[in-house]
MIBA-735032 format. One line per field, with one value per residue (C-alpha): residue in three letters; z, y, x; residue number from 1. Coordinates in steps of 0.1 Angstrom, whole numbers, plus 5000, padded with zeros to 4 digits. Each point is the difference from the previous one (the first is absolute). Layout:
residu	c(ALA  ...)
w	c(Z  ...)
v	c(Y  ...)
u	c(X  ...)
num	c(NUM  ...)
***
This chain:
residu	c(UNK  UNK  UNK  UNK  UNK  UNK  UNK  UNK  UNK  UNK  UNK  UNK  UNK  UNK  UNK  UNK  UNK  UNK  UNK  UNK  UNK  UNK  UNK  UNK  UNK  UNK  UNK  UNK  UNK  UNK  UNK  UNK  UNK  UNK  UNK  UNK  UNK  UNK  UNK  UNK  UNK  UNK  UNK  UNK  UNK  UNK  UNK  UNK  UNK  UNK  UNK  UNK  UNK  UNK  UNK  UNK  UNK  UNK  UNK  UNK  UNK  UNK  UNK  UNK  UNK  UNK  UNK  UNK  UNK  UNK)
w	c(0906  4982  5023  4992  4963  5001  5021  4975  4971  5017  5007  4965  4984  5022  4991  4963  5003  5018  4975  4969  5003  4977  5015  4999  4972  5008  5011  5012  4965  4990  4968  4993  5031  4997  5028  5020  5029  5024  4998  5027  4995  5028  5028  5033  5028  5029  5015  4996  5016  5030  5003  4999  5026  5024  4996  5007  5031  5012  4995  5019  5029  5002  5000  5027  5022  4995  5010  5032  5011  4997)
v	c(2581  5032  5005  4964  5006  5033  4983  4971  5025  5020  4970  4987  5033  5004  4965  5007  5032  4983  4971  5023  5012  4985  4982  5019  4991  4974  5012  5033  5013  4996  4979  5004  4981  4963  4977  4995  5023  5000  5028  5026  4994  4974  5026  4986  4998  4991  5035  5007  4967  5009  5034  4986  4974  5025  5023  4970  4991  5036  5001  4967  5012  5033  4981  4976  5029  5018  4968  4997  5035  4992)
u	c(2680  5010  5031  5011  4996  5020  5027  5004  5000  5027  5022  4996  5009  5031  5010  4997  5020  5028  5003  4998  5036  5026  5030  5034  5024  5027  5035  4986  4993  5037  4999  5037  5011  4998  4990  4969  5001  4970  4975  5009  5037  5004  5000  5012  4974  5023  5003  4963  4991  5022  4984  4965  5008  5015  4970  4977  5020  4998  4963  4995  5022  4980  4967  5013  5011  4967  4981  5022  4990  4962)
num	c(1  2  3  4  5  6  7  8  9  10  11  12  13  14  15  16  17  18  19  20  21  22  23  24  25  26  27  28  29  30  31  32  33  34  35  36  37  38  39  40  41  42  43  44  45  46  47  48  49  50  51  52  53  54  55  56  57  58  59  60  61  62  63  64  65  66  67  68  69  70)
***
């Protein structure tokens, strides 16, 4: 019972720490620039997605080859 209580207390405190941060200012903190740019500057994710997919395919191929040898 004590372990469960400690686990719940830990999860609750981590949750409170994560939600206690203030959101970033709009437009990346640049109040002189008009417009409504997204937070993060609208960074493209296309190349990162390709890299992640290729690494996933390589891992799947490696796992399949390992299973063939066994």
